[in-house]
Steps between C-alpha positions, in 0.01 A plus 500: 500500500431183308748297300511233234710193578623281215582139583555173318277203571601135526473454123733795433228735381467860617215636712436823684304603804383851574534561872343782698708714733423258785652210302170330420467356147214679323548369145679195353597441140488205269825320409719658233770316305738799495588775744433758227144373460456513878625860505256584220224350717598733784483802267158380384379483862626854563303627199184290517452531877388858448192394300223358718353323196812279488411342836285191458315434825429130548369250754665164563300178526520524880347850488822693565535821299820565304609700198711475187675794337482482122700670227328687217513179292299316768790289626523456879821663625441454871271327747413581859471281803160377616325753722256455786257763369426720201608808694835337580543423129421862408764611752744267323418659164549846651835386638615381156389831346695702755812280529568382144580820309799609707612164632868411478607165356711263710659219302533182709517265203 
């Protein structure tokens, strides 16, 4: 089972990672100024991860595939790591879809 981990960064802002059951980070958030906003971001991931149209598939300058998860307003709410292939990226998207909805939240902030 996946989980969201909330942490604070060096500047005191809040971020979350969605981790798969094996502990691997599959989605990382932007920085939020408040914990409440970060928690709202997590709820947005849970909701929007169920709509394939919310996943923006991209390619980095070095050719590595990655994806962003966007909210209904078009704002990026999470970004993936860089993948070695398109199929690996699609597996990452599938992992977010399956892990996010029921993931617990662990507050390490």
